[in-house]
C-alpha positions in Angstrom: -80.1 -37.8 18.2 -82.7 -38.6 15.5 -84.7 -41.7 15.3 -83.1 -43.7 12.4 -85.9 -46.3 12.3 -89.3 -44.7 12.9 -92.2 -46.9 14.2 -94.6 -47.9 11.4 -97.6 -46.3 13.2 -96.1 -42.8 13.2 -98.5 -40.5 11.2 -95.6 -39.0 9.2 -94.3 -42.4 8.0 -95.7 -42.8 4.4 -93.4 -45.4 3.1 -96.2 -47.9 2.3 -94.7 -50.4 4.7 -97.3 -49.9 7.3 -100.2 -51.1 5.1 -100.4 -54.2 7.2 -101.6 -52.1 10.0 -104.6 -51.1 8.0 -106.3 -54.3 8.9 -105.7 -55.8 12.3 -104.5 -59.4 11.9 -103.5 -59.0 8.3 -99.8 -58.9 7.3 -98.3 -56.7 4.7 -98.0 -59.7 2.3 -101.7 -60.4 2.7 -102.6 -56.9 1.9 -100.4 -56.9 -1.2 -102.0 -60.2 -2.2 -105.5 -58.6 -1.9 -104.3 -55.7 -4.0 -103.0 -58.0 -6.7 -106.2 -60.0 -6.8 -108.3 -56.9 -7.3 -106.0 -55.7 -10.1 -106.0 -59.2 -11.8 -109.8 -59.1 -11.7 -109.9 -55.7 -13.2 -107.5 -56.7 -16.0 -109.4 -59.9 -16.7 -112.7 -58.0 -16.9 -111.2 -55.3 -19.1 -109.9 -58.0 -21.5 -113.3 -59.7 -21.7 -114.9 -56.3 -22.4 -112.4 -55.4 -25.1 -112.8 -58.8 -26.8 -116.6 -58.5 -26.6 -116.4 -55.0 -28.2 -114.1 -56.4 -30.9 -116.7 -59.0 -31.9 -119.8 -57.0 -31.4 -118.3 -53.8 -32.9 -117.0 -55.8 -35.8 -120.3 -57.4 -36.6 -122.2 -54.1 -36.2 -119.6 -52.2 -38.2 -119.7 -54.8 -40.9 -123.5 -54.6 -41.1 -123.5 -50.8 -41.2 -120.5 -49.8 -43.1 -118.8 -52.9 -44.5 -115.1 -53.7 -44.1 -114.3 -50.1 -43.0 -116.6 -50.7 -40.0 -114.7 -53.9 -39.1 -111.4 -52.0 -39.3 -112.9 -49.2 -37.1 -113.9 -51.8 -34.5 -110.5 -53.5 -34.6 -108.6 -50.2 -34.2 -111.0 -48.9 -31.5 -110.7 -52.1 -29.5 -106.9 -52.1 -29.8 -106.6 -48.5 -28.6 -109.1 -49.2 -25.8 -107.2 -52.3 -24.7 -103.9 -50.3 -24.7 -105.4 -47.2 -23.0 -107.2 -49.2 -20.2 -104.7 -51.9 -19.8 -101.8 -49.5 -19.2 -103.4 -48.1 -16.1 -104.1 -51.5 -14.6 -100.6 -52.7 -15.6 -98.9 -49.7 -14.0 -100.9 -50.3 -10.8 -99.8 -53.9 -10.7 -96.2 -53.0 -11.1 -96.3 -50.7 -8.1 -98.1 -52.9 -5.5 -96.3 -52.3 -2.2 -94.2 -49.4 -3.5 -94.0 -46.1 -1.6 -96.8 -43.7 -2.6 -94.5 -41.2 -4.3 -93.0 -43.9 -6.4 -96.4 -45.4 -7.3 -97.7 -41.9 -8.2 -94.7 -41.2 -10.4 -94.9 -44.5 -12.2 -98.7 -44.3 -12.8 -98.4 -40.6 -14.0 -95.6 -41.5 -16.3 -97.7 -44.3 -17.8 -100.6 -41.9 -18.2 -98.5 -39.4 -20.0 -97.0 -42.1 -22.3 -100.5 -43.4 -23.2 -101.7 -39.9 -24.0 -98.7 -39.5 -26.3 -99.4 -42.8 -28.0 -103.1 -42.0 -28.4 -102.2 -38.6 -30.0 -99.8 -40.3 -32.4 -102.4 -42.9 -33.4 -105.0 -40.3 -34.0 -102.6 -38.3 -36.1 -101.6 -41.3 -38.1 -105.2 -42.3 -38.7 -106.2 -38.8 -39.7 -107.4 -38.8 -43.3 -107.2 -42.6 -43.7 -110.2 -44.1 -45.5 -109.7 -47.8 -44.7 -111.6 -47.5 -41.4 -114.8 -45.9 -40.2 -114.1 -43.1 -37.7 -117.6 -43.3 -36.2 -117.3 -47.0 -35.4 -113.7 -46.4 -34.1 -115.0 -43.6 -31.8 -118.0 -45.6 -30.6 -115.9 -48.7 -29.8 -113.2 -46.7 -28.1 -115.7 -44.7 -26.0 -117.6 -47.7 -24.8 -114.3 -49.5 -24.1 -112.9 -46.7 -22.0 -116.1 -45.9 -20.0 -116.8 -49.6 -19.6 -113.3 -50.3 -18.4 -113.6 -47.5 -15.8 -116.8 -49.0 -14.5 -115.3 -52.5 -14.4 -112.3 -51.1 -12.4 -114.7 -49.5 -10.0 -116.6 -52.8 -9.6 -113.4 -54.8 -9.0 -112.3 -52.3 -6.3 -115.8 -52.1 -4.7 -116.1 -55.9 -4.6 -112.5 -56.5 -3.5 -111.7 -57.6 0.0 -109.2 -54.8 0.6 -109.3 -52.6 3.7 -109.4 -48.9 2.7 -109.3 -47.2 6.0 -106.7 -47.2 8.7 -107.7 -47.4 12.3 
């Protein structure tokens, strides 16, 4: 007869329901709350970064290239916000989900944003209303900056990452 309800501390039980065991004295709900707090902080920091890039990139773009520089900054900030926000959003939607489900959702979101990025780049190819250098600079700083902010949110978060 097989065990229909395995104990949560079995090594082959990877349902995600045993995350509460990762920190003695912390319930599963407390661990999920800590995950949500880290992801909210990452999203907030990313939005501040993108808005800062929009303003700073718009000013610098206007000074260097004129209105085409402003449009380059607007488009770069918009694509950076979509690209970076999608990752955080997909992680927020899968807090507490089994690892396989979380991985499938995050990978699906990654594939979708790559498709959207390629479509945007194809649509913008040859357009002369924006400056591609300002667009690229704002997009690059946004994506790299967001990755660093995500790292900072996780590093400063009060989330156990080892299981005794």
